[in-house]
N, CA, C, O and CB atoms as a CASP TS submission, in Angstrom:
PFRMAT TS
TARGET T0000
AUTHOR 0000-0000-0000
METHOD Language model
MODEL 1
PARENT N/A
ATOM      1  N   UNK     1       0.849  -1.127  -0.189  1.00  0.00           N
ATOM      2  CA  UNK     1      -0.271   0.228  -0.611  1.00  0.00           C
ATOM      3  C   UNK     1       0.861   1.279   0.359  1.00  0.00           C
ATOM      4  O   UNK     1       1.537   1.201   1.384  1.00  0.00           O
ATOM      5  CB  UNK     1      -2.543   0.074   0.205  1.00  0.00           C
ATOM      6  N   UNK     2       0.558   2.203  -0.660  1.00  0.00           N
ATOM      7  CA  UNK     2       1.551   3.470  -0.416  1.00  0.00           C
ATOM      8  C   UNK     2       0.949   4.251  -0.272  1.00  0.00           C
ATOM      9  O   UNK     2      -0.166   4.302  -0.790  1.00  0.00           O
ATOM     10  CB  UNK     2       2.444   3.936  -1.251  1.00  0.00           C
ATOM     11  N   UNK     3       1.575   5.468   0.722  1.00  0.00           N
ATOM     12  CA  UNK     3       1.020   5.975   1.467  1.00  0.00           C
ATOM     13  C   UNK     3       1.178   7.606   0.484  1.00  0.00           C
ATOM     14  O   UNK     3       2.039   7.929  -0.333  1.00  0.00           O
ATOM     15  CB  UNK     3       1.617   5.631   2.995  1.00  0.00           C
ATOM     16  N   UNK     4       0.053   8.314   0.953  1.00  0.00           N
ATOM     17  CA  UNK     4      -0.027   9.116   0.357  1.00  0.00           C
ATOM     18  C   UNK     4       0.716  10.747   1.073  1.00  0.00           C
ATOM     19  O   UNK     4       0.429  11.030   2.236  1.00  0.00           O
ATOM     20  CB  UNK     4      -1.376   8.913   0.054  1.00  0.00           C
ATOM     21  N   UNK     5       1.529  11.579   0.354  1.00  0.00           N
ATOM     22  CA  UNK     5       2.341  12.716   0.480  1.00  0.00           C
ATOM     23  C   UNK     5       1.455  13.835   1.473  1.00  0.00           C
ATOM     24  O   UNK     5       1.798  14.465   2.473  1.00  0.00           O
ATOM     25  CB  UNK     5       2.706  13.292  -1.103  1.00  0.00           C
ATOM     26  N   UNK     6       0.326  13.779   0.810  1.00  0.00           N
ATOM     27  CA  UNK     6      -0.831  14.958   1.300  1.00  0.00           C
ATOM     28  C   UNK     6      -1.957  14.660   1.448  1.00  0.00           C
ATOM     29  O   UNK     6      -2.652  14.531   0.440  1.00  0.00           O
ATOM     30  CB  UNK     6      -1.066  16.011   0.525  1.00  0.00           C
ATOM     31  N   UNK     7      -2.534  14.445   2.776  1.00  0.00           N
ATOM     32  CA  UNK     7      -3.391  14.155   3.418  1.00  0.00           C
ATOM     33  C   UNK     7      -4.380  15.263   3.929  1.00  0.00           C
ATOM     34  O   UNK     7      -4.132  16.098   4.799  1.00  0.00           O
ATOM     35  CB  UNK     7      -2.841  13.508   4.227  1.00  0.00           C
ATOM     36  N   UNK     8      -6.110  15.041   2.884  1.00  0.00           N
ATOM     37  CA  UNK     8      -6.722  16.287   3.425  1.00  0.00           C
ATOM     38  C   UNK     8      -7.603  16.189   5.049  1.00  0.00           C
ATOM     39  O   UNK     8      -8.177  15.244   5.591  1.00  0.00           O
ATOM     40  CB  UNK     8      -7.802  16.746   2.179  1.00  0.00           C
ATOM     41  N   UNK     9      -7.426  17.370   5.402  1.00  0.00           N
ATOM     42  CA  UNK     9      -8.194  17.578   6.552  1.00  0.00           C
ATOM     43  C   UNK     9      -9.257  17.956   6.355  1.00  0.00           C
ATOM     44  O   UNK     9      -9.400  18.423   5.225  1.00  0.00           O
ATOM     45  CB  UNK     9      -7.779  18.292   7.354  1.00  0.00           C
ATOM     46  N   UNK    10     -10.355  17.968   7.152  1.00  0.00           N
ATOM     47  CA  UNK    10     -11.759  18.804   7.010  1.00  0.00           C
ATOM     48  C   UNK    10     -11.779  19.588   9.084  1.00  0.00           C
ATOM     49  O   UNK    10     -11.880  19.133  10.223  1.00  0.00           O
ATOM     50  CB  UNK    10     -13.622  17.157   6.440  1.00  0.00           C
ATOM     51  N   UNK    11     -11.645  20.654   8.548  1.00  0.00           N
ATOM     52  CA  UNK    11     -11.967  21.283  10.350  1.00  0.00           C
ATOM     53  C   UNK    11     -13.505  21.580  10.015  1.00  0.00           C
ATOM     54  O   UNK    11     -14.156  22.028   9.071  1.00  0.00           O
ATOM     55  CB  UNK    11     -10.883  23.157  11.046  1.00  0.00           C
ATOM     56  N   UNK    12     -13.793  20.953  11.661  1.00  0.00           N
ATOM     57  CA  UNK    12     -15.398  21.950  11.614  1.00  0.00           C
ATOM     58  C   UNK    12     -15.798  23.176  11.344  1.00  0.00           C
ATOM     59  O   UNK    12     -14.861  23.944  11.123  1.00  0.00           O
ATOM     60  CB  UNK    12     -15.969  22.095  12.647  1.00  0.00           C
ATOM     61  N   UNK    13     -16.834  23.628  11.284  1.00  0.00           N
ATOM     62  CA  UNK    13     -17.390  24.887  11.070  1.00  0.00           C
ATOM     63  C   UNK    13     -16.510  26.059  11.702  1.00  0.00           C
ATOM     64  O   UNK    13     -15.805  26.789  11.005  1.00  0.00           O
ATOM     65  CB  UNK    13     -18.792  24.872  11.633  1.00  0.00           C
ATOM     66  N   UNK    14     -16.637  26.192  13.356  1.00  0.00           N
ATOM     67  CA  UNK    14     -16.363  26.908  13.865  1.00  0.00           C
ATOM     68  C   UNK    14     -14.785  27.355  13.673  1.00  0.00           C
ATOM     69  O   UNK    14     -14.196  28.414  13.456  1.00  0.00           O
ATOM     70  CB  UNK    14     -16.848  26.575  14.846  1.00  0.00           C
ATOM     71  N   UNK    15     -14.443  26.065  13.857  1.00  0.00           N
ATOM     72  CA  UNK    15     -13.118  26.122  13.880  1.00  0.00           C
ATOM     73  C   UNK    15     -12.034  26.770  12.895  1.00  0.00           C
ATOM     74  O   UNK    15     -10.875  27.135  13.095  1.00  0.00           O
ATOM     75  CB  UNK    15     -12.909  25.029  13.960  1.00  0.00           C
ATOM     76  N   UNK    16     -12.906  26.777  11.677  1.00  0.00           N
ATOM     77  CA  UNK    16     -12.720  27.572  10.500  1.00  0.00           C
ATOM     78  C   UNK    16     -12.643  28.866  10.683  1.00  0.00           C
ATOM     79  O   UNK    16     -11.797  29.584  10.152  1.00  0.00           O
ATOM     80  CB  UNK    16     -13.628  27.397   9.628  1.00  0.00           C
ATOM     81  N   UNK    17     -13.144  29.078  11.118  1.00  0.00           N
ATOM     82  CA  UNK    17     -13.843  30.476  10.920  1.00  0.00           C
ATOM     83  C   UNK    17     -12.927  31.491  11.936  1.00  0.00           C
ATOM     84  O   UNK    17     -13.174  31.425  13.140  1.00  0.00           O
ATOM     85  CB  UNK    17     -15.681  30.414  11.418  1.00  0.00           C
ATOM     86  N   UNK    18     -12.043  32.277  11.542  1.00  0.00           N
ATOM     87  CA  UNK    18     -10.817  33.293  12.096  1.00  0.00           C
ATOM     88  C   UNK    18     -11.039  34.369  11.864  1.00  0.00           C
ATOM     89  O   UNK    18     -11.808  34.571  10.924  1.00  0.00           O
ATOM     90  CB  UNK    18      -9.516  33.193  11.636  1.00  0.00           C
ATOM     91  N   UNK    19     -10.425  35.652  12.668  1.00  0.00           N
ATOM     92  CA  UNK    19     -10.527  36.576  12.472  1.00  0.00           C
ATOM     93  C   UNK    19      -9.293  37.274  11.687  1.00  0.00           C
ATOM     94  O   UNK    19      -8.206  37.363  12.258  1.00  0.00           O
ATOM     95  CB  UNK    19     -10.910  36.911  13.490  1.00  0.00           C
ATOM     96  N   UNK    20      -9.503  37.854  10.144  1.00  0.00           N
ATOM     97  CA  UNK    20      -8.775  38.085  10.039  1.00  0.00           C
ATOM     98  C   UNK    20      -7.711  39.065  10.400  1.00  0.00           C
ATOM     99  O   UNK    20      -8.076  40.205  10.686  1.00  0.00           O
ATOM    100  CB  UNK    20      -9.046  37.905   9.511  1.00  0.00           C
ATOM    101  N   UNK    21      -6.278  38.731  10.428  1.00  0.00           N
ATOM    102  CA  UNK    21      -5.045  39.223  10.803  1.00  0.00           C
ATOM    103  C   UNK    21      -4.273  40.622  10.138  1.00  0.00           C
ATOM    104  O   UNK    21      -3.149  40.417   9.680  1.00  0.00           O
ATOM    105  CB  UNK    21      -4.266  38.101  10.592  1.00  0.00           C
ATOM    106  N   UNK    22      -4.669  41.657  10.080  1.00  0.00           N
ATOM    107  CA  UNK    22      -3.922  42.467   8.680  1.00  0.00           C
ATOM    108  C   UNK    22      -2.300  42.805   9.351  1.00  0.00           C
ATOM    109  O   UNK    22      -1.862  43.048  10.475  1.00  0.00           O
ATOM    110  CB  UNK    22      -4.966  44.359   8.141  1.00  0.00           C
ATOM    111  N   UNK    23      -1.881  42.704   8.349  1.00  0.00           N
ATOM    112  CA  UNK    23       0.052  42.784   8.708  1.00  0.00           C
ATOM    113  C   UNK    23       0.101  44.188   9.212  1.00  0.00           C
ATOM    114  O   UNK    23      -0.725  45.054   8.927  1.00  0.00           O
ATOM    115  CB  UNK    23       1.393  42.629   7.060  1.00  0.00           C
ATOM    116  N   UNK    24       0.819  44.292   9.747  1.00  0.00           N
ATOM    117  CA  UNK    24       1.455  45.464  10.273  1.00  0.00           C
ATOM    118  C   UNK    24       2.505  45.634  10.003  1.00  0.00           C
ATOM    119  O   UNK    24       3.172  44.601   9.934  1.00  0.00           O
ATOM    120  CB  UNK    24       1.485  45.616  11.373  1.00  0.00           C
ATOM    121  N   UNK    25       3.350  47.155   9.660  1.00  0.00           N
ATOM    122  CA  UNK    25       4.971  47.014   9.465  1.00  0.00           C
ATOM    123  C   UNK    25       5.460  46.774  11.259  1.00  0.00           C
ATOM    124  O   UNK    25       5.011  47.395  12.222  1.00  0.00           O
ATOM    125  CB  UNK    25       5.803  48.815   8.570  1.00  0.00           C
ATOM    126  N   UNK    26       6.340  45.846  11.261  1.00  0.00           N
ATOM    127  CA  UNK    26       7.258  45.495  12.326  1.00  0.00           C
ATOM    128  C   UNK    26       8.386  46.117  12.628  1.00  0.00           C
ATOM    129  O   UNK    26       8.834  46.220  13.770  1.00  0.00           O
ATOM    130  CB  UNK    26       7.617  44.422  12.205  1.00  0.00           C
ATOM    131  N   UNK    27       9.023  46.671  11.354  1.00  0.00           N
ATOM    132  CA  UNK    27      10.637  47.370  11.402  1.00  0.00           C
ATOM    133  C   UNK    27      10.499  47.714  10.107  1.00  0.00           C
ATOM    134  O   UNK    27       9.855  47.020   9.321  1.00  0.00           O
ATOM    135  CB  UNK    27      12.165  46.367  11.749  1.00  0.00           C
ATOM    136  N   UNK    28      11.096  48.820   9.776  1.00  0.00           N
ATOM    137  CA  UNK    28      11.732  49.785   8.458  1.00  0.00           C
ATOM    138  C   UNK    28      12.833  49.943   8.951  1.00  0.00           C
ATOM    139  O   UNK    28      12.987  50.541  10.016  1.00  0.00           O
ATOM    140  CB  UNK    28      11.101  51.275   8.004  1.00  0.00           C
ATOM    141  N   UNK    29      13.869  49.394   8.210  1.00  0.00           N
ATOM    142  CA  UNK    29      15.355  49.390   8.169  1.00  0.00           C
ATOM    143  C   UNK    29      15.825  50.530   6.893  1.00  0.00           C
ATOM    144  O   UNK    29      15.510  50.251   5.736  1.00  0.00           O
ATOM    145  CB  UNK    29      15.914  47.679   7.846  1.00  0.00           C
ATOM    146  N   UNK    30      16.673  51.949   7.222  1.00  0.00           N
ATOM    147  CA  UNK    30      17.067  52.070   6.249  1.00  0.00           C
ATOM    148  C   UNK    30      18.312  52.397   5.948  1.00  0.00           C
ATOM    149  O   UNK    30      19.205  52.975   6.567  1.00  0.00           O
ATOM    150  CB  UNK    30      16.452  52.600   5.871  1.00  0.00           C
ATOM    151  N   UNK    31      18.154  51.569   4.083  1.00  0.00           N
ATOM    152  CA  UNK    31      19.939  51.284   3.712  1.00  0.00           C
ATOM    153  C   UNK    31      20.361  52.436   2.847  1.00  0.00           C
ATOM    154  O   UNK    31      21.456  52.327   2.295  1.00  0.00           O
ATOM    155  CB  UNK    31      20.332  49.691   2.700  1.00  0.00           C
ATOM    156  N   UNK    32      19.847  53.229   2.701  1.00  0.00           N
ATOM    157  CA  UNK    32      20.489  53.942   1.431  1.00  0.00           C
ATOM    158  C   UNK    32      19.965  55.504   1.935  1.00  0.00           C
ATOM    159  O   UNK    32      19.144  55.489   2.851  1.00  0.00           O
ATOM    160  CB  UNK    32      19.770  53.303  -0.366  1.00  0.00           C
ATOM    161  N   UNK    33      20.403  56.922   1.375  1.00  0.00           N
ATOM    162  CA  UNK    33      19.594  57.808   1.162  1.00  0.00           C
ATOM    163  C   UNK    33      18.207  57.569   0.843  1.00  0.00           C
ATOM    164  O   UNK    33      17.415  58.219   1.525  1.00  0.00           O
ATOM    165  CB  UNK    33      20.079  58.419   0.384  1.00  0.00           C
ATOM    166  N   UNK    34      17.576  56.572  -0.275  1.00  0.00           N
ATOM    167  CA  UNK    34      16.169  56.669  -0.657  1.00  0.00           C
ATOM    168  C   UNK    34      15.744  55.618  -1.001  1.00  0.00           C
ATOM    169  O   UNK    34      14.948  55.417  -1.918  1.00  0.00           O
ATOM    170  CB  UNK    34      15.853  57.479  -1.574  1.00  0.00           C
ATOM    171  N   UNK    35      16.410  54.572  -0.046  1.00  0.00           N
ATOM    172  CA  UNK    35      15.786  53.110   0.140  1.00  0.00           C
ATOM    173  C   UNK    35      15.432  53.008   1.945  1.00  0.00           C
ATOM    174  O   UNK    35      15.754  53.711   2.903  1.00  0.00           O
ATOM    175  CB  UNK    35      17.151  51.717  -0.465  1.00  0.00           C
ATOM    176  N   UNK    36      14.877  52.159   1.840  1.00  0.00           N
ATOM    177  CA  UNK    36      14.462  51.104   2.885  1.00  0.00           C
ATOM    178  C   UNK    36      13.357  49.757   2.290  1.00  0.00           C
ATOM    179  O   UNK    36      12.733  49.484   1.265  1.00  0.00           O
ATOM    180  CB  UNK    36      13.637  52.049   4.155  1.00  0.00           C
ATOM    181  N   UNK    37      13.633  49.089   3.858  1.00  0.00           N
ATOM    182  CA  UNK    37      13.207  47.601   4.156  1.00  0.00           C
ATOM    183  C   UNK    37      11.688  47.694   5.499  1.00  0.00           C
ATOM    184  O   UNK    37      11.407  48.003   6.658  1.00  0.00           O
ATOM    185  CB  UNK    37      14.968  46.635   4.939  1.00  0.00           C
ATOM    186  N   UNK    38      11.247  47.265   4.463  1.00  0.00           N
ATOM    187  CA  UNK    38       9.960  47.545   5.499  1.00  0.00           C
ATOM    188  C   UNK    38       9.739  45.754   5.528  1.00  0.00           C
ATOM    189  O   UNK    38       9.452  44.994   4.604  1.00  0.00           O
ATOM    190  CB  UNK    38       8.262  48.783   4.693  1.00  0.00           C
ATOM    191  N   UNK    39      10.006  45.475   6.991  1.00  0.00           N
ATOM    192  CA  UNK    39       9.431  43.943   7.234  1.00  0.00           C
ATOM    193  C   UNK    39       8.236  43.728   8.063  1.00  0.00           C
ATOM    194  O   UNK    39       8.191  44.241   9.181  1.00  0.00           O
ATOM    195  CB  UNK    39      10.460  43.080   7.921  1.00  0.00           C
ATOM    196  N   UNK    40       7.208  42.977   7.591  1.00  0.00           N
ATOM    197  CA  UNK    40       5.969  43.398   8.862  1.00  0.00           C
ATOM    198  C   UNK    40       5.760  41.959   9.443  1.00  0.00           C
ATOM    199  O   UNK    40       6.372  40.943   9.115  1.00  0.00           O
ATOM    200  CB  UNK    40       4.169  44.151   8.180  1.00  0.00           C
ATOM    201  N   UNK    41       4.964  42.062  10.190  1.00  0.00           N
ATOM    202  CA  UNK    41       5.122  41.423  11.168  1.00  0.00           C
ATOM    203  C   UNK    41       4.405  39.634  10.789  1.00  0.00           C
ATOM    204  O   UNK    41       4.731  38.640  11.438  1.00  0.00           O
ATOM    205  CB  UNK    41       4.439  42.401  12.359  1.00  0.00           C
ATOM    206  N   UNK    42       3.718  39.628   9.974  1.00  0.00           N
ATOM    207  CA  UNK    42       3.317  38.150   9.099  1.00  0.00           C
ATOM    208  C   UNK    42       4.653  37.679   8.474  1.00  0.00           C
ATOM    209  O   UNK    42       4.781  36.493   8.172  1.00  0.00           O
ATOM    210  CB  UNK    42       2.068  38.392   7.679  1.00  0.00           C
ATOM    211  N   UNK    43       5.576  38.503   8.284  1.00  0.00           N
ATOM    212  CA  UNK    43       6.430  37.651   7.168  1.00  0.00           C
ATOM    213  C   UNK    43       7.046  36.572   8.121  1.00  0.00           C
ATOM    214  O   UNK    43       7.173  36.594   9.345  1.00  0.00           O
ATOM    215  CB  UNK    43       7.756  38.626   6.249  1.00  0.00           C
ATOM    216  N   UNK    44       7.501  35.320   6.907  1.00  0.00           N
ATOM    217  CA  UNK    44       7.966  34.332   7.782  1.00  0.00           C
ATOM    218  C   UNK    44       9.653  34.104   7.513  1.00  0.00           C
ATOM    219  O   UNK    44      10.337  34.286   6.506  1.00  0.00           O
ATOM    220  CB  UNK    44       7.048  32.962   7.515  1.00  0.00           C
ATOM    221  N   UNK    45      10.000  33.610   8.917  1.00  0.00           N
ATOM    222  CA  UNK    45      11.843  34.092   9.045  1.00  0.00           C
ATOM    223  C   UNK    45      11.904  33.885   8.190  1.00  0.00           C
ATOM    224  O   UNK    45      12.442  34.849   7.646  1.00  0.00           O
ATOM    225  CB  UNK    45      13.083  33.554   9.819  1.00  0.00           C
ATOM    226  N   UNK    46      11.539  32.605   6.975  1.00  0.00           N
ATOM    227  CA  UNK    46      13.370  32.374   5.772  1.00  0.00           C
ATOM    228  C   UNK    46      12.968  33.316   5.248  1.00  0.00           C
ATOM    229  O   UNK    46      14.037  33.747   4.815  1.00  0.00           O
ATOM    230  CB  UNK    46      13.897  30.893   4.420  1.00  0.00           C
ATOM    231  N   UNK    47      12.028  34.212   4.837  1.00  0.00           N
ATOM    232  CA  UNK    47      11.788  35.785   4.167  1.00  0.00           C
ATOM    233  C   UNK    47      12.833  36.249   5.113  1.00  0.00           C
ATOM    234  O   UNK    47      14.037  36.151   4.877  1.00  0.00           O
ATOM    235  CB  UNK    47      10.039  36.703   4.298  1.00  0.00           C
ATOM    236  N   UNK    48      12.239  36.842   6.373  1.00  0.00           N
ATOM    237  CA  UNK    48      12.832  37.812   6.810  1.00  0.00           C
ATOM    238  C   UNK    48      14.503  37.895   6.856  1.00  0.00           C
ATOM    239  O   UNK    48      15.224  38.890   6.782  1.00  0.00           O
ATOM    240  CB  UNK    48      12.261  37.908   7.950  1.00  0.00           C
ATOM    241  N   UNK    49      14.924  36.201   7.036  1.00  0.00           N
ATOM    242  CA  UNK    49      16.321  35.958   6.897  1.00  0.00           C
ATOM    243  C   UNK    49      17.070  36.030   5.650  1.00  0.00           C
ATOM    244  O   UNK    49      18.223  36.335   5.345  1.00  0.00           O
ATOM    245  CB  UNK    49      16.527  34.826   7.328  1.00  0.00           C
ATOM    246  N   UNK    50      16.057  35.658   5.051  1.00  0.00           N
ATOM    247  CA  UNK    50      16.571  35.974   3.297  1.00  0.00           C
ATOM    248  C   UNK    50      17.039  37.864   2.994  1.00  0.00           C
ATOM    249  O   UNK    50      17.846  38.483   2.300  1.00  0.00           O
ATOM    250  CB  UNK    50      14.734  35.519   1.985  1.00  0.00           C
ATOM    251  N   UNK    51      16.069  38.146   3.896  1.00  0.00           N
ATOM    252  CA  UNK    51      16.048  39.911   3.162  1.00  0.00           C
ATOM    253  C   UNK    51      17.521  40.589   3.805  1.00  0.00           C
ATOM    254  O   UNK    51      18.407  41.286   3.310  1.00  0.00           O
ATOM    255  CB  UNK    51      14.289  41.169   3.922  1.00  0.00           C
ATOM    256  N   UNK    52      17.283  39.995   5.184  1.00  0.00           N
ATOM    257  CA  UNK    52      18.536  40.570   6.040  1.00  0.00           C
ATOM    258  C   UNK    52      19.759  39.997   5.326  1.00  0.00           C
ATOM    259  O   UNK    52      20.609  40.773   4.889  1.00  0.00           O
ATOM    260  CB  UNK    52      18.541  40.075   7.742  1.00  0.00           C
ATOM    261  N   UNK    53      19.823  39.330   5.255  1.00  0.00           N
ATOM    262  CA  UNK    53      21.257  38.605   4.450  1.00  0.00           C
ATOM    263  C   UNK    53      21.474  39.418   2.788  1.00  0.00           C
ATOM    264  O   UNK    53      22.431  39.938   2.214  1.00  0.00           O
ATOM    265  CB  UNK    53      20.870  36.468   4.120  1.00  0.00           C
ATOM    266  N   UNK    54      20.587  39.272   2.581  1.00  0.00           N
ATOM    267  CA  UNK    54      20.973  40.309   1.122  1.00  0.00           C
ATOM    268  C   UNK    54      21.280  41.782   1.220  1.00  0.00           C
ATOM    269  O   UNK    54      22.020  42.309   0.390  1.00  0.00           O
ATOM    270  CB  UNK    54      19.715  40.386   0.096  1.00  0.00           C
ATOM    271  N   UNK    55      20.693  42.515   2.287  1.00  0.00           N
ATOM    272  CA  UNK    55      20.956  43.464   2.998  1.00  0.00           C
ATOM    273  C   UNK    55      21.829  44.004   3.468  1.00  0.00           C
ATOM    274  O   UNK    55      22.229  45.166   3.399  1.00  0.00           O
ATOM    275  CB  UNK    55      20.597  43.421   3.549  1.00  0.00           C
ATOM    276  N   UNK    56      22.364  42.598   4.295  1.00  0.00           N
ATOM    277  CA  UNK    56      23.387  42.828   4.805  1.00  0.00           C
ATOM    278  C   UNK    56      24.578  41.898   4.636  1.00  0.00           C
ATOM    279  O   UNK    56      24.753  40.994   5.453  1.00  0.00           O
ATOM    280  CB  UNK    56      23.070  43.008   5.900  1.00  0.00           C
ATOM    281  N   UNK    57      25.653  42.135   3.303  1.00  0.00           N
ATOM    282  CA  UNK    57      26.370  41.030   2.972  1.00  0.00           C
ATOM    283  C   UNK    57      27.195  40.555   3.744  1.00  0.00           C
ATOM    284  O   UNK    57      27.985  39.775   3.212  1.00  0.00           O
ATOM    285  CB  UNK    57      26.921  41.142   2.034  1.00  0.00           C
ATOM    286  N   UNK    58      27.343  40.766   5.045  1.00  0.00           N
ATOM    287  CA  UNK    58      28.676  39.880   5.312  1.00  0.00           C
ATOM    288  C   UNK    58      27.385  39.213   6.882  1.00  0.00           C
ATOM    289  O   UNK    58      27.780  38.803   7.973  1.00  0.00           O
ATOM    290  CB  UNK    58      30.839  41.157   5.799  1.00  0.00           C
ATOM    291  N   UNK    59      26.065  39.317   6.476  1.00  0.00           N
ATOM    292  CA  UNK    59      26.012  38.669   7.807  1.00  0.00           C
ATOM    293  C   UNK    59      25.503  36.865   7.750  1.00  0.00           C
ATOM    294  O   UNK    59      24.907  36.250   6.865  1.00  0.00           O
ATOM    295  CB  UNK    59      24.838  39.674   8.730  1.00  0.00           C
ATOM    296  N   UNK    60      25.810  36.601   8.525  1.00  0.00           N
ATOM    297  CA  UNK    60      25.739  35.362   8.699  1.00  0.00           C
ATOM    298  C   UNK    60      24.353  34.371   8.726  1.00  0.00           C
ATOM    299  O   UNK    60      24.465  33.159   8.912  1.00  0.00           O
ATOM    300  CB  UNK    60      26.366  35.333   9.743  1.00  0.00           C
TER
END
C-alpha cells in the first residue's frame, strides 16, 4: 500500500472561522539615502532571514 504525501483534513466550521489578521509594519530599516526595507509582522522567518542577508552582505 502506497502512503500519500498529502492528506486532506476537514476542520469543523467553528474552528475554520478566524478573524483576519491585518499585517502591520514591524520594522523599517533605512539602507541608503532613498532606500528602505519594511518587514511586516506576518512575514515568514526564512523570508526575513533572506532579506536581511541580502541587505547586510556580511551577515551569517
